[in-house]
One Martini backbone bead per residue (centre of mass of N, CA, C, O) as a GRO file, in nm:
protein
  347
    1MET     BB    1   4.962   3.641  12.288
    2ALA     BB    2   4.712   3.840  12.344
    3THR     BB    3   4.628   4.067  12.587
    4ASP     BB    4   4.317   4.105  12.519
    5SER     BB    5   4.254   3.787  12.590
    6LEU     BB    6   4.276   3.833  12.874
    7PRO     BB    7   4.157   3.825  13.174
    8VAL     BB    8   3.990   4.045  13.376
    9ARG     BB    9   4.070   4.174  13.672
   10PRO     BB   10   3.921   4.270  13.929
   11ALA     BB   11   3.889   4.515  14.130
   12PHE     BB   12   3.975   4.594  14.443
   13LYS     BB   13   3.766   4.561  14.722
   14PRO     BB   14   3.677   4.661  15.008
   15LEU     BB   15   3.551   4.566  15.293
   16GLU     BB   16   3.266   4.604  15.438
   17THR     BB   17   3.164   4.743  15.718
   18VAL     BB   18   3.022   4.610  15.999
   19ALA     BB   19   2.759   4.694  16.196
   20LEU     BB   20   2.760   4.666  16.522
   21ARG     BB   21   2.574   4.590  16.785
   22GLN     BB   22   2.511   4.777  17.053
   23PRO     BB   23   2.478   4.751  17.373
   24SER     BB   24   2.298   4.825  17.615
   25TRP     BB   25   2.297   4.917  17.936
   26LEU     BB   26   2.113   4.688  18.028
   27GLU     BB   27   2.275   4.460  17.899
   28ARG     BB   28   2.540   4.521  18.048
   29THR     BB   29   2.423   4.490  18.337
   30VAL     BB   30   2.253   4.191  18.309
   31GLY     BB   31   2.288   4.069  18.051
   32PRO     BB   32   2.183   3.874  17.778
   33ASP     BB   33   1.983   3.681  17.913
   34TRP     BB   34   1.820   3.886  18.095
   35TYR     BB   35   1.748   4.070  17.857
   36ARG     BB   36   1.582   3.858  17.701
   37ILE     BB   37   1.372   3.830  17.922
   38LEU     BB   38   1.278   4.123  17.966
   39ARG     BB   39   1.205   4.175  17.665
   40GLY     BB   40   0.996   3.946  17.638
   41LEU     BB   41   0.804   4.044  17.872
   42PHE     BB   42   0.747   4.344  17.745
   43LEU     BB   43   0.645   4.221  17.451
   44ASN     BB   44   0.429   4.052  17.593
   45PRO     BB   45   0.096   4.080  17.646
   46LEU     BB   46   0.053   3.855  17.861
   47SER     BB   47   0.278   3.940  18.059
   48VAL     BB   48   0.177   4.231  18.100
   49SER     BB   49  -0.094   4.153  18.219
   50GLY     BB   50   0.030   3.993  18.460
   51MET     BB   51   0.186   4.238  18.577
   52VAL     BB   52  -0.055   4.418  18.624
   53ILE     BB   53  -0.199   4.241  18.825
   54ILE     BB   54   0.029   4.219  19.030
   55LEU     BB   55   0.054   4.520  19.076
   56LEU     BB   56  -0.234   4.563  19.192
   57PHE     BB   57  -0.183   4.379  19.441
   58ILE     BB   58   0.048   4.537  19.556
   59LEU     BB   59  -0.102   4.799  19.602
   60VAL     BB   60  -0.314   4.697  19.785
   61GLY     BB   61  -0.119   4.603  20.002
   62ILE     BB   62   0.010   4.884  20.058
   63PHE     BB   63  -0.296   5.040  20.071
   64ALA     BB   64  -0.471   4.905  20.298
   65PRO     BB   65  -0.496   5.129  20.520
   66VAL     BB   66  -0.662   5.314  20.313
   67LEU     BB   67  -0.890   5.118  20.206
   68ALA     BB   68  -0.884   4.959  20.509
   69PRO     BB   69  -0.926   5.064  20.806
   70PRO     BB   70  -0.851   4.976  21.103
   71LEU     BB   71  -1.001   4.894  21.430
   72GLY     BB   72  -0.753   4.765  21.555
   73SER     BB   73  -0.446   4.643  21.654
   74ASN     BB   74  -0.524   4.413  21.443
   75ALA     BB   75  -0.541   4.432  21.100
   76TYR     BB   76  -0.607   4.097  21.044
   77VAL     BB   77  -0.874   4.155  21.167
   78ILE     BB   78  -1.197   4.107  21.083
   79PRO     BB   79  -1.458   4.295  21.083
   80ARG     BB   80  -1.766   4.284  21.264
   81ASP     BB   81  -2.149   4.310  21.219
   82GLY     BB   82  -2.199   4.096  21.425
   83PHE     BB   83  -2.370   3.743  21.447
   84SER     BB   84  -2.507   3.673  21.203
   85SER     BB   85  -2.561   3.408  20.965
   86THR     BB   86  -2.669   3.618  20.768
   87PRO     BB   87  -2.597   3.761  20.492
   88ARG     BB   88  -2.498   4.073  20.339
   89GLY     BB   89  -2.509   4.286  20.108
   90PRO     BB   90  -2.408   4.514  19.900
   91GLY     BB   91  -2.420   4.828  20.067
   92SER     BB   92  -2.460   4.780  20.352
   93ALA     BB   93  -2.496   4.891  20.658
   94TRP     BB   94  -2.374   4.976  20.952
   95THR     BB   95  -2.447   4.882  21.299
   96VAL     BB   96  -2.163   4.821  21.429
   97ARG     BB   97  -1.916   5.007  21.466
   98PRO     BB   98  -1.835   5.213  21.249
   99PRO     BB   99  -1.601   5.304  21.052
  100LYS     BB  100  -1.384   5.511  20.926
  101VAL     BB  101  -1.389   5.714  20.663
  102PRO     BB  102  -1.222   5.725  20.386
  103ALA     BB  103  -1.110   5.957  20.172
  104TRP     BB  104  -1.168   5.807  19.899
  105LEU     BB  105  -1.473   5.749  19.954
  106ARG     BB  106  -1.563   6.038  19.993
  107PHE     BB  107  -1.473   6.134  19.705
  108VAL     BB  108  -1.641   5.932  19.537
  109SER     BB  109  -1.941   5.937  19.689
  110GLY     BB  110  -1.991   6.188  19.903
  111GLU     BB  111  -2.001   6.016  20.169
  112ASP     BB  112  -2.016   5.983  20.547
  113LYS     BB  113  -2.028   5.657  20.499
  114TRP     BB  114  -2.000   5.318  20.585
  115VAL     BB  115  -1.992   5.025  20.392
  116HIS     BB  116  -2.049   4.711  20.252
  117LEU     BB  117  -1.926   4.671  19.960
  118PHE     BB  118  -1.926   4.321  19.960
  119GLY     BB  119  -2.037   4.259  20.219
  120THR     BB  120  -2.126   3.976  20.413
  121ALA     BB  121  -2.068   3.707  20.598
  122SER     BB  122  -2.085   3.459  20.790
  123GLY     BB  123  -2.091   3.651  21.086
  124GLN     BB  124  -2.031   3.949  20.974
  125TRP     BB  125  -1.797   3.962  20.771
  126ASP     BB  126  -1.591   4.166  20.600
  127ILE     BB  127  -1.508   4.131  20.273
  128PHE     BB  128  -1.337   4.372  20.185
  129TYR     BB  129  -1.129   4.359  20.414
  130GLY     BB  130  -1.028   4.071  20.367
  131ILE     BB  131  -0.927   4.111  20.076
  132VAL     BB  132  -0.722   4.346  20.126
  133TRP     BB  133  -0.563   4.201  20.365
  134GLY     BB  134  -0.523   3.929  20.209
  135THR     BB  135  -0.315   4.026  20.006
  136ARG     BB  136  -0.078   4.026  20.211
  137THR     BB  137  -0.094   3.720  20.264
  138ALA     BB  138  -0.045   3.624  19.982
  139LEU     BB  139   0.222   3.755  19.923
  140PHE     BB  140   0.386   3.647  20.154
  141THR     BB  141   0.328   3.335  20.127
  142GLY     BB  142   0.399   3.297  19.824
  143VAL     BB  143   0.689   3.409  19.824
  144LEU     BB  144   0.806   3.248  20.063
  145ILE     BB  145   0.754   2.960  19.968
  146THR     BB  146   0.896   2.987  19.697
  147ALA     BB  147   1.178   3.070  19.793
  148LEU     BB  148   1.236   2.829  19.995
  149THR     BB  149   1.192   2.598  19.786
  150VAL     BB  150   1.408   2.685  19.597
  151VAL     BB  151   1.654   2.677  19.788
  152ILE     BB  152   1.626   2.384  19.862
  153GLY     BB  153   1.621   2.254  19.582
  154VAL     BB  154   1.888   2.375  19.468
  155LEU     BB  155   2.072   2.263  19.682
  156VAL     BB  156   2.010   1.957  19.637
  157GLY     BB  157   2.047   1.943  19.331
  158SER     BB  158   2.338   2.048  19.311
  159LEU     BB  159   2.481   1.839  19.496
  160ALA     BB  160   2.395   1.593  19.340
  161ALA     BB  161   2.507   1.673  19.056
  162PHE     BB  162   2.808   1.767  19.113
  163TYR     BB  163   2.903   1.500  19.290
  164GLY     BB  164   2.759   1.260  19.317
  165GLY     BB  165   2.706   0.945  19.388
  166TRP     BB  166   2.626   0.894  19.708
  167LEU     BB  167   2.491   1.164  19.734
  168ASP     BB  168   2.287   1.145  19.505
  169ASP     BB  169   2.139   0.896  19.618
  170ILE     BB  170   2.050   1.011  19.895
  171LEU     BB  171   1.895   1.271  19.794
  172MET     BB  172   1.700   1.122  19.586
  173ARG     BB  173   1.567   0.941  19.791
  174ILE     BB  174   1.453   1.165  19.970
  175THR     BB  175   1.291   1.296  19.742
  176GLU     BB  176   1.108   1.051  19.682
  177ILE     BB  177   0.976   1.025  19.957
  178PHE     BB  178   0.836   1.309  19.953
  179ALA     BB  179   0.695   1.258  19.662
  180ALA     BB  180   0.497   1.021  19.761
  181PHE     BB  181   0.332   1.236  19.876
  182PRO     BB  182   0.059   1.398  19.888
  183PHE     BB  183   0.066   1.715  19.904
  184LEU     BB  184  -0.196   1.831  20.047
  185LEU     BB  185  -0.219   1.597  20.254
  186ALA     BB  186   0.053   1.641  20.389
  187ALA     BB  187   0.011   1.941  20.466
  188LEU     BB  188  -0.238   1.887  20.642
  189THR     BB  189  -0.104   1.711  20.849
  190LEU     BB  190   0.134   1.896  20.933
  191SER     BB  191  -0.042   2.136  21.018
  192THR     BB  192  -0.186   1.985  21.245
  193ILE     BB  193   0.071   1.932  21.409
  194LEU     BB  194   0.165   2.257  21.423
  195VAL     BB  195  -0.059   2.397  21.583
  196PRO     BB  196   0.015   2.332  21.890
  197ILE     BB  197   0.300   2.480  21.856
  198PHE     BB  198   0.210   2.771  21.701
  199GLY     BB  199  -0.065   2.794  21.639
  200LYS     BB  200  -0.283   2.986  21.502
  201GLY     BB  201  -0.188   3.054  21.154
  202ILE     BB  202   0.053   3.096  20.904
  203TRP     BB  203   0.286   2.883  20.983
  204PRO     BB  204   0.178   2.594  20.954
  205PRO     BB  205   0.106   2.605  20.636
  206THR     BB  206   0.381   2.722  20.544
  207LEU     BB  207   0.569   2.492  20.644
  208ALA     BB  208   0.417   2.262  20.509
  209LEU     BB  209   0.465   2.361  20.213
  210ILE     BB  210   0.771   2.366  20.221
  211PHE     BB  211   0.825   2.064  20.305
  212PHE     BB  212   0.645   1.971  20.024
  213GLY     BB  213   0.782   2.185  19.769
  214TRP     BB  214   1.100   2.109  19.665
  215MET     BB  215   1.136   1.862  19.470
  216THR     BB  216   1.106   1.972  19.181
  217TYR     BB  217   1.356   2.155  19.189
  218ALA     BB  218   1.571   1.936  19.238
  219ARG     BB  219   1.520   1.783  18.978
  220VAL     BB  220   1.559   2.013  18.769
  221VAL     BB  221   1.838   2.098  18.849
  222ARG     BB  222   1.990   1.838  18.826
  223GLY     BB  223   1.936   1.798  18.518
  224ASP     BB  224   2.076   2.065  18.431
  225ILE     BB  225   2.356   2.016  18.555
  226LEU     BB  226   2.424   1.749  18.397
  227THR     BB  227   2.443   1.926  18.122
  228VAL     BB  228   2.663   2.155  18.220
  229ARG     BB  229   2.926   2.023  18.365
  230GLU     BB  230   3.058   1.927  18.068
  231ARG     BB  231   3.145   2.186  17.972
  232ASP     BB  232   3.402   2.378  17.874
  233TYR     BB  233   3.396   2.609  18.094
  234VAL     BB  234   3.403   2.408  18.333
  235LEU     BB  235   3.667   2.256  18.260
  236ALA     BB  236   3.838   2.508  18.264
  237ALA     BB  237   3.798   2.578  18.558
  238ARG     BB  238   3.932   2.322  18.665
  239VAL     BB  239   4.207   2.349  18.542
  240ILE     BB  240   4.265   2.641  18.691
  241GLY     BB  241   4.157   2.577  19.005
  242ALA     BB  242   3.877   2.608  19.081
  243LYS     BB  243   3.636   2.609  19.290
  244ASP     BB  244   3.355   2.464  19.345
  245SER     BB  245   3.181   2.708  19.437
  246ARG     BB  246   3.249   2.872  19.194
  247ILE     BB  247   3.157   2.681  18.969
  248LEU     BB  248   2.864   2.666  19.072
  249LEU     BB  249   2.790   2.979  19.104
  250LYS     BB  250   2.933   3.107  18.833
  251HIS     BB  251   2.881   2.867  18.593
  252ILE     BB  252   2.625   2.676  18.645
  253LEU     BB  253   2.371   2.807  18.769
  254PRO     BB  254   2.322   3.050  18.567
  255ASN     BB  255   2.269   2.811  18.326
  256ALA     BB  256   2.029   2.638  18.512
  257ILE     BB  257   1.788   2.836  18.644
  258PHE     BB  258   1.562   2.908  18.440
  259PRO     BB  259   1.348   2.674  18.470
  260THR     BB  260   1.303   2.742  18.773
  261LEU     BB  261   1.168   3.018  18.732
  262VAL     BB  262   0.920   2.916  18.591
  263LEU     BB  263   0.817   2.748  18.825
  264ALA     BB  264   0.797   2.975  19.029
  265SER     BB  265   0.601   3.160  18.888
  266LEU     BB  266   0.371   2.930  18.885
  267ASP     BB  267   0.374   2.872  19.219
  268VAL     BB  268   0.261   3.114  19.362
  269GLY     BB  269  -0.043   3.070  19.305
  270THR     BB  270  -0.046   2.770  19.404
  271TYR     BB  271   0.026   2.836  19.707
  272VAL     BB  272  -0.218   3.019  19.762
  273LEU     BB  273  -0.430   2.801  19.708
  274SER     BB  274  -0.325   2.599  19.924
  275PHE     BB  275  -0.356   2.795  20.163
  276ALA     BB  276  -0.661   2.829  20.122
  277ALA     BB  277  -0.735   2.535  20.160
  278LEU     BB  278  -0.639   2.504  20.452
  279SER     BB  279  -0.826   2.721  20.562
  280PHE     BB  280  -1.095   2.590  20.464
  281LEU     BB  281  -1.022   2.322  20.650
  282GLY     BB  282  -0.903   2.447  20.947
  283VAL     BB  283  -0.543   2.456  20.935
  284GLY     BB  284  -0.492   2.761  20.949
  285THR     BB  285  -0.618   3.016  21.016
  286GLU     BB  286  -0.786   3.188  21.206
  287VAL     BB  287  -1.079   3.315  21.287
  288GLY     BB  288  -1.089   3.623  21.108
  289TYR     BB  289  -0.868   3.621  20.918
  290ALA     BB  290  -0.691   3.771  20.654
  291ASP     BB  291  -0.819   3.533  20.429
  292TRP     BB  292  -0.942   3.397  20.143
  293GLY     BB  293  -1.004   3.108  20.264
  294GLN     BB  294  -1.171   3.217  20.502
  295ILE     BB  295  -1.397   3.354  20.334
  296VAL     BB  296  -1.482   3.088  20.189
  297ALA     BB  297  -1.559   2.942  20.452
  298PHE     BB  298  -1.809   3.133  20.520
  299ALA     BB  299  -1.975   2.994  20.262
  300ARG     BB  300  -2.064   2.702  20.326
  301PRO     BB  301  -2.379   2.741  20.428
  302TRP     BB  302  -2.432   2.893  20.115
  303ILE     BB  303  -2.365   2.721  19.852
  304LEU     BB  304  -2.687   2.642  19.779
  305ASN     BB  305  -2.744   2.986  19.790
  306LEU     BB  306  -2.601   3.172  19.554
  307ASN     BB  307  -2.838   3.336  19.425
  308THR     BB  308  -2.845   3.529  19.680
  309HIS     BB  309  -2.523   3.481  19.797
  310TRP     BB  310  -2.283   3.536  19.579
  311TYR     BB  311  -2.065   3.736  19.714
  312ILE     BB  312  -1.923   3.524  19.915
  313ILE     BB  313  -1.765   3.385  19.644
  314VAL     BB  314  -1.688   3.585  19.418
  315PHE     BB  315  -1.475   3.777  19.542
  316PRO     BB  316  -1.266   3.571  19.651
  317GLY     BB  317  -1.248   3.402  19.382
  318LEU     BB  318  -1.138   3.629  19.213
  319ALA     BB  319  -0.877   3.677  19.368
  320LEU     BB  320  -0.760   3.400  19.320
  321ILE     BB  321  -0.774   3.393  19.008
  322LEU     BB  322  -0.616   3.655  18.946
  323PHE     BB  323  -0.355   3.574  19.101
  324GLY     BB  324  -0.296   3.320  18.936
  325LEU     BB  325  -0.305   3.447  18.653
  326GLY     BB  326  -0.065   3.641  18.670
  327TRP     BB  327   0.156   3.428  18.721
  328ASN     BB  328   0.092   3.245  18.468
  329LEU     BB  329   0.156   3.450  18.251
  330VAL     BB  330   0.441   3.491  18.319
  331GLY     BB  331   0.533   3.190  18.311
  332ASP     BB  332   0.456   3.138  18.010
  333ALA     BB  333   0.649   3.356  17.894
  334LEU     BB  334   0.906   3.229  18.014
  335ARG     BB  335   0.883   2.963  17.861
  336ASP     BB  336   0.896   3.076  17.575
  337ILE     BB  337   1.169   3.224  17.598
  338LEU     BB  338   1.335   2.947  17.707
  339ASP     BB  339   1.262   2.806  17.458
  340PRO     BB  340   1.465   2.680  17.203
  341LYS     BB  341   1.235   2.661  16.978
  342LEU     BB  342   1.157   2.995  17.023
  343ARG     BB  343   1.403   3.187  16.990
  344GLY     BB  344   1.392   3.245  16.678
  345VAL     BB  345   1.104   3.373  16.697
  346ARG     BB  346   1.122   3.585  16.951
  347GLY     BB  347   1.435   3.679  17.022
   0.00000   0.00000   0.00000
């Protein structure tokens, strides 16, 4: 058989080396999952808009003493310009003990007098001052209530799912009992009970909202841990003799906490609205405290006459809407990033 009729074997070519993507320093520092979340947040226009809104509120809260200098020893008491029940419009001059003009207003307007920038509410409470210092109240109560409800819910849900059995039955029955009460009505009732104990202030409504706000987190965390605890890396940790606390905190919770973060980011604005609702109903802060719900409560006598006194509801209402919108935009972006169906689309 002729050699030239044999098939010619192609020459061996070495495999081309594939350039692997090297993780950035941020990805190495926070880990791939957190890096994907941060990257998705900063590349999503809606989440960036939400973070800008939240940042603006944080800046207003930080620079509240500069934007609205306090008149008395308690900066959270809204100054009032008399006792008339008729509101006064934006730009009206102070008549009783006008405050010191801040440098920023003197620089912008060129005038050496302080006016009611957003007008006054019924009872002559200064709306601008209440909104500026109410930003601190909103940030403090919203973040505090969300953080504590997440901690309680994660603790209850983790113990119930990890150990199961009778402990799971008891904790879930307790959760269902709390969840059976209408949220705002239950918080209203408990806040009313706590007012004689703590007095009027931010603590009765804050504690009431925490007391009835953790159940959703407990259920979500429990469901996520039930799907995670049987995975190979958890079983491997059990085989090598890792302690229950290490398995739960090191291997299970970091892989089951992301849906809870989405709920938490959405709930910050919700809790601020609930806190404002309790103040509006009269079981929150004392009269004159720098709280957005308190300012809205001042508008109750004039709700049917808003064509003339529109500012008493528009300015505090915009603060509540924008605050909730900022956190909702971030929460929606987090939900899209963590949704397994969208991971391939958003990267």
